[in-house]
C-alpha positions in Angstrom: 132.4 174.9 55.5 131.7 171.1 55.4 135.2 170.4 56.5 134.8 172.5 59.6 131.6 170.6 60.5 133.3 167.2 60.0 136.2 168.2 62.2 134.1 169.6 65.0 131.9 166.5 65.2 134.9 164.1 65.0 136.7 165.9 67.8 133.8 165.7 70.2 133.9 161.9 70.4 135.9 160.1 73.1 138.6 157.7 71.8 137.3 154.2 71.1 140.1 152.6 73.2 139.4 154.9 76.2 135.7 154.0 76.0 136.5 150.3 75.8 138.8 150.4 78.8 136.3 152.4 80.8 133.5 149.9 79.9 135.6 146.9 80.9 136.6 148.4 84.2 132.9 149.3 84.9 131.9 145.7 84.1 134.6 144.3 86.4 133.4 146.8 89.2 129.8 145.6 88.9 131.0 142.0 88.9 133.0 142.7 92.1 129.9 144.2 93.7 127.7 141.2 92.7 130.3 138.7 94.0 130.6 140.7 97.2 126.8 140.6 97.6 126.8 136.8 96.9 129.5 136.2 99.5 127.8 138.3 102.1 124.4 136.6 101.5 125.5 133.0 101.2 128.8 132.9 102.9 130.2 130.4 100.4 133.2 131.0 98.1 133.7 130.1 94.5 135.5 126.8 95.4 132.4 125.5 97.2 133.7 125.7 100.8 131.2 127.3 103.1 132.3 129.7 105.8 129.9 131.3 108.1 130.5 135.0 108.7 133.0 135.4 105.8 132.3 139.1 105.5 135.9 140.1 105.1 136.2 138.8 101.5 132.8 140.4 100.7 134.0 143.7 102.2 137.3 143.7 100.2 135.4 142.9 97.0 133.0 145.7 97.7 135.8 148.2 98.3 137.6 147.0 95.1 134.4 147.4 93.1 133.7 150.9 94.6 137.3 152.1 93.8 137.1 150.7 90.3 133.7 152.2 89.6 134.8 155.6 91.0 138.0 155.7 89.0 136.2 154.7 85.7 133.5 157.3 86.3 136.0 160.0 87.0 138.0 159.0 83.9 134.8 159.1 81.8 133.8 162.5 82.9 137.3 164.0 82.6 137.7 162.7 79.1 134.3 164.2 78.1 135.3 167.5 79.6 138.6 167.6 77.9 137.0 166.8 74.5 134.5 169.5 75.0 137.2 172.1 75.8 139.4 171.0 72.8 139.1 173.4 69.9 140.8 172.7 66.6 140.8 175.7 64.2 141.4 174.9 60.6 143.6 177.6 59.1 142.3 179.6 56.2 144.3 178.8 53.0 144.5 181.7 50.6 145.6 181.9 46.9 147.2 184.9 45.2 146.1 185.4 41.5 148.3 187.7 39.5 148.4 189.0 35.9 151.8 188.7 34.3 151.3 191.7 32.0 149.7 194.4 34.2 150.7 193.0 37.6 147.2 193.1 39.1 147.0 190.9 42.2 143.9 189.5 43.8 143.7 187.2 46.8 141.0 184.6 47.2 140.3 181.4 49.2 142.0 178.2 48.1 139.9 176.0 45.9 140.5 172.3 45.2 142.8 171.8 42.3 144.8 175.1 42.8 148.5 174.9 42.3 151.2 177.5 41.8 151.7 178.6 38.1 148.2 177.4 37.2 146.8 179.5 34.4 143.3 180.9 35.0 140.8 183.1 33.2 141.9 186.1 31.2 142.7 189.3 33.2 139.8 191.8 33.4 142.2 194.7 32.6 144.1 193.1 29.7 141.9 190.3 28.1 144.7 189.0 25.9 146.7 187.8 29.0 145.7 185.0 31.3 146.0 185.3 35.1 148.3 182.9 37.0 148.3 181.5 40.6 151.5 182.8 42.1 151.2 181.9 45.8 149.3 179.6 48.1 149.6 180.2 51.8 147.8 179.8 55.1 146.5 182.9 56.8 148.2 183.4 60.1 146.2 185.1 62.9 148.3 187.0 65.4 147.7 186.0 69.0 146.8 188.7 71.5 149.8 189.8 73.3 149.5 190.3 77.1 151.7 192.7 78.8 152.4 192.5 82.5 152.1 195.9 84.3 
């Protein structure tokens, strides 16, 4: 049960690299907006030359910032939606316990330390014989079949 909880919480997170890239792009978009506002307000460029009415560079920077901010926001929301939709089911692992003398078979869930041919407690029907693990397998669920009519 604890393994299911760990897996479900770890799959809900967005990748660290994706988050880092989105953060960098958002920071660059905000920087472009601030630089566009500075250019529109003062009319001077980073080199120090002053141009009156240099709104074309400010407009281009504002458009670049808007596009970058829109794309990074879209990527962030899409990656969150995909992570929420992703479901990872851990298969159920079963173990078959069998008595060599009377042939009694029981199936139980896998426990840590189980291995094939491991001797266990004595058989309830024949106490002089120990039970043995004979098989370890994952339980396969059949998918629903859809038929076109």
